[in-house]
PAKOLLO-373893 format. One line per 2 residues: for each residue x, y, z of C-alpha. Coordinates in nm, 2 decimals, padded with zeros to 4 digits. Layout:
% PAKOLLO-373893
X Y Z; ...
This chain:
% PAKOLLO-373893
10.78 11.77 17.92; 10.61 11.74 17.62
10.50 11.44 17.45; 10.68 11.41 17.05
10.41 11.26 16.83; 10.48 10.87 16.83
10.30 10.63 16.53; 10.37 10.27 16.71
10.64 10.32 16.85; 10.83 10.55 16.61
10.91 10.93 16.64; 10.82 11.17 16.35
11.10 11.35 16.27; 11.11 11.73 16.17
10.72 11.81 16.21; 10.63 12.18 16.10
10.27 12.15 16.17; 10.03 11.92 16.32
09.61 11.95 16.36; 09.38 11.75 16.51
08.98 11.75 16.36; 08.69 11.67 16.65
08.32 11.66 16.50; 07.99 11.50 16.61
07.77 11.36 16.37; 07.44 11.63 16.39
07.11 11.58 16.15; 06.94 11.91 16.09
06.59 11.86 16.09; 06.41 12.17 15.96
06.06 12.20 16.14; 05.82 12.44 15.94
05.72 12.73 16.16; 06.02 12.65 16.39
06.31 12.95 16.41; 06.62 12.75 16.35
06.66 12.39 16.32; 06.65 12.06 16.54
06.94 11.87 16.58; 06.97 11.49 16.63
07.30 11.38 16.80; 07.44 11.05 16.61
07.79 11.06 16.85; 08.14 11.18 16.78
08.30 11.14 16.45; 08.66 10.96 16.43
08.96 11.20 16.54; 09.17 11.30 16.24
09.47 11.40 16.30; 09.71 11.58 15.99
10.12 11.60 16.06; 10.30 11.80 15.81
10.72 11.82 15.85; 11.00 11.87 15.60
11.35 11.66 15.56; 11.67 11.72 15.39
11.91 11.46 15.22; 11.85 11.15 15.09
11.94 10.90 15.35; 11.68 11.06 15.60
11.40 11.12 15.34; 11.47 10.72 15.25
11.48 10.59 15.64; 11.16 10.80 15.65
10.97 10.61 15.39; 11.13 10.28 15.51
10.90 10.33 15.81; 10.63 10.50 15.74
10.54 10.31 15.41; 10.59 09.97 15.61
10.35 10.07 15.88; 10.12 10.21 15.60
10.10 09.89 15.36; 10.00 09.65 15.65
09.73 09.88 15.74; 09.67 09.76 16.07
09.60 10.01 16.36; 09.94 10.14 16.57
09.95 10.32 16.88; 09.95 10.66 16.87
10.07 10.95 17.13; 10.10 11.33 17.10
10.01 11.63 17.32; 09.75 11.74 17.08
09.49 11.43 17.13; 09.58 11.50 17.51
09.26 11.41 17.71; 09.06 11.24 17.42
08.97 10.88 17.37; 09.23 10.81 17.11
09.44 10.53 17.14; 09.47 10.37 16.79
09.47 10.49 16.50; 09.48 10.39 16.09
09.76 10.60 15.88; 09.49 10.71 15.63
09.71 10.89 15.36; 09.99 11.04 15.28
10.11 11.32 15.08; 10.44 11.31 14.98
10.63 11.63 14.75; 10.95 11.69 14.60
11.01 12.03 14.42; 11.30 12.14 14.18
11.33 12.49 14.33; 11.47 12.32 14.68
11.58 11.97 14.54; 11.75 11.86 14.87
11.40 11.89 15.09; 11.15 11.63 15.10
10.76 11.73 15.24; 10.52 11.51 15.36
10.14 11.51 15.51; 10.06 11.24 15.71
09.68 11.17 15.79; 09.58 10.95 16.06
09.23 10.84 16.19; 09.12 10.70 16.52
09.04 10.35 16.50; 08.74 10.21 16.72
08.74 09.84 16.80; 08.44 09.63 16.60
08.19 09.52 16.90; 08.15 09.16 16.96
07.88 09.02 16.75; 07.55 09.01 16.98
07.48 08.66 17.17; 07.13 08.53 17.04
07.06 08.36 17.32; 07.02 08.00 17.14
07.29 07.84 17.27; 07.48 07.76 16.97
07.84 07.67 16.93; 07.95 07.93 16.62
08.29 07.76 16.64; 08.42 07.48 16.36
08.10 07.17 16.34; 08.25 06.87 16.55
08.20 06.58 16.32; 08.21 06.34 16.62
07.85 06.45 16.64; 07.70 06.14 16.61
07.95 05.95 16.87; 07.88 06.25 17.13
07.47 06.24 17.08; 07.52 05.82 17.08
07.35 05.79 16.77; 07.59 05.51 16.65
07.48 05.28 16.92; 07.08 05.31 16.74
07.00 05.04 16.51; 06.81 05.33 16.26
06.69 05.03 16.02; 06.49 04.87 16.32
06.34 05.22 16.41; 06.16 05.21 16.07
05.82 05.06 16.05; 05.79 04.77 15.81
05.65 04.86 15.52; 05.38 04.64 15.37
05.42 04.39 15.05; 05.29 04.47 14.73
05.09 04.15 14.69; 04.87 04.28 15.00
04.82 04.63 14.85; 04.64 04.45 14.56
04.48 04.20 14.70; 04.13 04.46 14.77
04.13 04.49 14.39; 04.13 04.15 14.31
03.72 04.11 14.29; 03.69 04.38 14.04
03.96 04.30 13.80; 03.83 03.98 13.77
03.48 04.14 13.74; 03.58 04.39 13.46
03.79 04.05 13.30; 03.46 03.85 13.30
03.24 04.16 13.15; 03.53 04.21 12.85
03.53 03.82 12.76; 03.19 03.83 12.66
03.22 04.12 12.42; 03.42 03.92 12.14
03.12 03.71 12.12; 02.91 03.97 12.07
03.11 04.11 11.79; 03.14 03.79 11.63
02.75 03.78 11.59; 02.71 04.15 11.46
03.00 04.08 11.20; 02.79 03.75 11.07
02.46 03.96 11.05; 02.63 04.25 10.85
02.81 03.95 10.61; 02.46 03.79 10.59
02.16 04.05 10.60; 01.80 03.88 10.72
01.58 03.85 10.45; 01.87 03.77 10.19
01.69 03.45 10.02; 01.80 03.32 09.75
01.78 03.38 09.39
């Protein structure tokens, strides 16, 4: 018994043609002096399936579009079964594109084309071996570590008073004060000397 194409549990009606495309990602490496090219195989590309079909009448068309567009707009991977993908690794597909067509030449006929692309589950993020929990942060981390029982202020070294820090500077400051206090007397004598020059006797 042939398996009819089914997308997400929905059997696609009135199929006229179905195509599957498979390819490998090959990088061509031209080598000077070598006859031909070398190729590096980067693995298999996603399998692509295209399905063409046609419907007659408004009711079949509306039911078709309602079912198909609902799956397309969700943008989620869906199961896919068909004979043409037998023995392949295809399990889920994404509905990549829709092509819909109506013509005045055949007003009761509705044509469609569906393109499905193989879906691959993203790999799990690598474990860096750091033992870090990347879940939501635990707000009670201090309680779990017992930090609430620690007297943090008592762990800090006592700070010296400002007066103790200035004590070594007091002798030097006193000497500077004494030296500057004598400057006033010297300036007063110089002032008297210029006001009453020497040798300035009476007339």
